[in-house]
C-alpha positions in Angstrom: -149.5 -44.3 -80.7 -149.9 -47.5 -79.0 -148.8 -47.5 -75.4 -145.7 -49.4 -76.3 -143.7 -48.5 -73.2 -146.2 -49.3 -70.5 -144.9 -52.9 -69.9 -141.3 -51.5 -70.3 -141.7 -48.5 -68.0 -140.5 -50.2 -64.7 -137.3 -51.3 -66.5 -136.5 -48.3 -68.6 -134.2 -46.5 -66.2 -132.6 -49.7 -65.3 -131.6 -50.3 -68.9 -131.0 -46.8 -70.1 -130.5 -44.7 -66.9 -126.8 -44.5 -67.6 -127.2 -43.3 -71.2 -126.1 -39.7 -71.2 -124.1 -39.2 -74.5 -127.0 -37.2 -76.0 -127.8 -34.9 -73.1 -125.1 -32.3 -73.9 -126.3 -32.1 -77.5 -129.9 -31.4 -76.6 -128.9 -29.1 -73.8 -126.8 -27.1 -76.4 -129.8 -27.0 -78.7 -131.9 -25.6 -75.9 -129.2 -23.0 -75.0 -129.0 -22.0 -78.7 -132.7 -21.8 -79.6 -134.4 -21.1 -76.3 -137.4 -22.5 -74.5 -140.0 -23.7 -73.9 -138.8 -26.9 -75.5 -141.3 -29.4 -76.8 -140.0 -32.9 -76.2 -141.7 -35.8 -78.1 -141.4 -39.0 -76.1 -140.4 -37.5 -72.7 -140.6 -41.0 -71.0 -139.2 -40.9 -67.5 -137.5 -37.5 -68.0 -134.0 -38.7 -68.9 -133.5 -35.6 -71.2 -136.1 -33.2 -69.7 -134.8 -33.2 -66.1 -131.3 -32.1 -67.1 -132.7 -29.4 -69.4 -135.0 -28.2 -66.6 -132.1 -28.2 -64.1 -130.2 -25.9 -66.6 -133.2 -23.5 -66.4 -135.1 -24.5 -69.6 -138.9 -25.0 -69.6 -139.9 -28.3 -71.1 -143.3 -29.5 -72.3 -143.0 -33.2 -72.7 -145.6 -35.5 -74.4 -145.8 -39.3 -74.1 -148.5 -41.8 -74.7 -147.4 -44.1 -71.8 -149.1 -43.3 -68.5 -146.7 -45.5 -66.6 -143.6 -43.7 -68.1 -145.2 -40.3 -67.2 -146.0 -41.6 -63.7 -142.3 -42.3 -63.1 -141.3 -38.9 -64.5 -143.8 -37.3 -62.1 -142.4 -39.2 -59.2 -138.9 -37.9 -60.1 -140.2 -34.3 -60.3 -141.9 -34.7 -56.9 -138.4 -35.4 -55.4 -136.7 -32.6 -57.4 -136.1 -29.0 -56.4 -138.9 -26.5 -56.9 -137.1 -24.7 -59.8 -136.7 -28.0 -61.7 -140.3 -29.1 -61.0 -141.8 -25.9 -62.2 -139.9 -26.1 -65.5 -141.4 -29.4 -66.6 -144.9 -30.0 -67.9 -146.0 -33.6 -68.5 -148.7 -34.2 -71.1 -150.3 -37.5 -72.0 -150.7 -37.4 -75.8 -150.1 -39.1 -79.1 -147.2 -37.7 -81.1 -149.3 -38.0 -84.3 -152.2 -35.9 -83.0 -151.7 -33.5 -80.1 -152.9 -30.0 -79.6 -151.3 -27.5 -77.2 -152.0 -23.9 -76.6 -148.3 -23.1 -76.9 -145.8 -22.5 -79.7 -142.2 -23.5 -79.4 -138.8 -22.3 -80.7 -137.5 -25.9 -80.4 -138.8 -29.4 -80.6 -136.6 -32.5 -79.8 -137.2 -36.2 -80.3 -134.4 -38.0 -78.5 -133.3 -41.6 -78.7 -135.0 -42.6 -82.0 -138.6 -42.2 -80.6 -139.7 -41.1 -84.1 -139.3 -44.6 -85.3 -142.3 -45.7 -83.3 -144.3 -44.2 -86.2 -145.0 -47.5 -88.0 -146.7 -46.2 -91.2 -146.0 -43.4 -93.7 -149.3 -41.8 -92.5 -148.0 -41.9 -88.9 -144.7 -40.3 -89.9 -146.2 -37.5 -91.8 -148.9 -36.8 -89.2 -146.2 -36.5 -86.5 -144.1 -34.2 -88.4 -147.0 -32.0 -89.4 -148.3 -31.8 -85.9 -144.8 -30.7 -84.7 -144.7 -28.2 -87.5 -147.9 -26.6 -86.4 -146.6 -26.2 -82.9 -143.3 -24.5 -83.9 -142.8 -20.8 -84.1 -141.8 -19.5 -87.5 -138.1 -20.2 -87.8 -138.5 -22.9 -85.1 -136.1 -25.9 -85.0 -136.7 -29.6 -84.9 -133.8 -31.8 -83.7 -133.9 -35.6 -83.5 -131.6 -38.6 -83.7 -132.1 -42.0 -85.4 -130.0 -45.1 -85.9 -128.5 -45.8 -89.3 -130.0 -49.0 -90.8 -126.6 -50.6 -91.2 -126.6 -53.4 -93.9 -124.5 -55.6 -91.7 -127.4 -55.7 -89.2 -130.3 -55.7 -91.6 -129.0 -58.5 -93.7 -130.3 -60.8 -90.9 -133.9 -61.6 -90.3 -133.7 -62.8 -86.7 -131.2 -62.4 -83.9 -131.0 -62.3 -80.2 -128.9 -60.6 -77.4 -128.4 -60.9 -73.7 -127.9 -58.0 -71.3 -126.5 -59.1 -68.0 -127.1 -57.6 -64.6 -123.6 -56.0 -64.6 -124.4 -54.0 -67.8 -127.5 -52.3 -66.3 -127.6 -48.9 -64.6 -128.0 -50.7 -61.2 -125.7 -53.7 -61.2 -127.2 -55.4 -58.2 -130.8 -55.2 -59.4 -131.1 -58.9 -60.0 -132.4 -58.2 -63.4 -131.1 -59.5 -66.7 -132.6 -59.0 -70.2 -133.0 -61.4 -73.1 -133.8 -59.7 -76.4 -135.2 -61.3 -79.6 -135.4 -59.3 -82.8 -137.4 -60.2 -85.9 -136.7 -58.1 -89.0 -139.2 -57.7 -91.8 -137.2 -56.0 -94.5 -140.1 -55.7 -96.9 -141.7 -53.1 -94.6 -138.5 -51.9 -92.9 -139.8 -53.1 -89.5 -138.0 -54.4 -86.4 -140.1 -56.3 -83.9 -138.3 -56.5 -80.6 -139.4 -58.7 -77.6 -137.6 -58.2 -74.3 -137.8 -60.8 -71.5 -136.9 -59.4 -68.1 -135.6 -62.0 -65.7 -135.7 -61.0 -62.0 -134.1 -63.0 -59.2 -134.7 -62.2 -55.6 -132.3 -62.8 -52.7 -133.7 -66.3 -52.2 -132.9 -67.2 -55.8 -136.5 -67.2 -56.9 -136.9 -66.1 -60.6 -139.7 -64.3 -62.3 -140.0 -63.1 -65.8 -142.0 -60.5 -67.7 -142.1 -59.4 -71.3 -142.5 -56.3 -73.4 -142.7 -55.8 -77.1 -141.6 -52.8 -79.2 -141.7 -52.1 -82.9 -139.6 -49.7 -85.0 -140.0 -48.7 -88.6 -136.5 -47.7 -89.6 -135.8 -45.0 -92.2 -132.9 -44.2 -94.4 -131.2 -40.8 -94.6 -132.7 -39.5 -97.8 -136.1 -41.1 -97.0 -136.1 -39.0 -93.8 -135.0 -35.9 -95.7 -138.0 -36.3 -98.1 -140.4 -36.8 -95.1 -139.2 -33.5 -93.6 -139.6 -31.8 -97.0 -143.2 -33.1 -97.4 -144.1 -31.9 -93.9 -142.8 -28.4 -94.9 -139.4 -28.3 -93.1 -136.2 -27.0 -94.5 -133.3 -29.3 -93.7 -130.3 -27.5 -92.1 -127.9 -30.3 -91.1 -127.4 -34.1 -90.9 -124.8 -35.1 -88.4 -123.2 -38.4 -87.7 -122.7 -37.9 -83.9 -123.6 -35.8 -80.9 -120.5 -33.7 -81.3 -121.9 -32.6 -84.7 -119.5 -34.7 -86.7 -120.1 -35.0 -90.5 -122.6 -37.7 -91.4 -120.9 -41.1 -91.8 -123.0 -44.1 -92.6 -120.8 -46.3 -90.5 -121.2 -44.2 -87.4 -124.5 -45.9 -86.8 -126.1 -42.5 -85.9 -127.8 -39.8 -87.9 -129.0 -36.6 -86.3 -131.4 -34.3 -88.3 -131.7 -30.5 -87.7 -134.6 -29.0 -89.6 -136.4 -25.6 -89.5 -139.9 -24.3 -90.0 -139.6 -21.6 -92.6 -140.0 -18.0 -91.4 -142.3 -17.1 -94.2 
């Protein structure tokens, strides 16, 4: 995958460092199915570090060297028993090869949607399939493509300093979204405004792209890649799927045969 998150890396924890609603869910999956856990899109370690702290081994892949560098810095300041449980791997989710097989693979926070073509989607799922043990589990979450949002072709949003993980960072974020419904693509450009104590302002930009998928489209992708679908949830407390929840969580299994 393209190194989408390199320009974004320095701001990731600032924007998402306080997101923790999914951590208990993925920790529960690790407790249930065991480790080592393969994490696709480990980023700065937002999920991996809590799993490692709970005693699970995590092999995390990411294609952003800058995101991995931040994760490594966090590990360097962690206790030895956490540090030894995390392995960081620079790799493309579509084509990686590890000498390890896993009982569980997780793809948190819609990272799967960075696969922008049908070929990318299938390649990623097949690569994960090859690295799972027979009976191994794949768990991941996506956003629901709500028609109230996707009816628009362009919109923008502002995230103020007081909405970020560090409220006195001096950073605010302006987001512009372009939606191309013909190819189910969202093109997102973030502009990060930074003000120092003297009032000087600097700006930098990053761009991300998501190809969203619908529920039964995702179910078919899993089937084509060889998985058996076990559950589709509508929330991290394993609620029944509800289109209007805005969240869909897939649990699939590599057959034991």
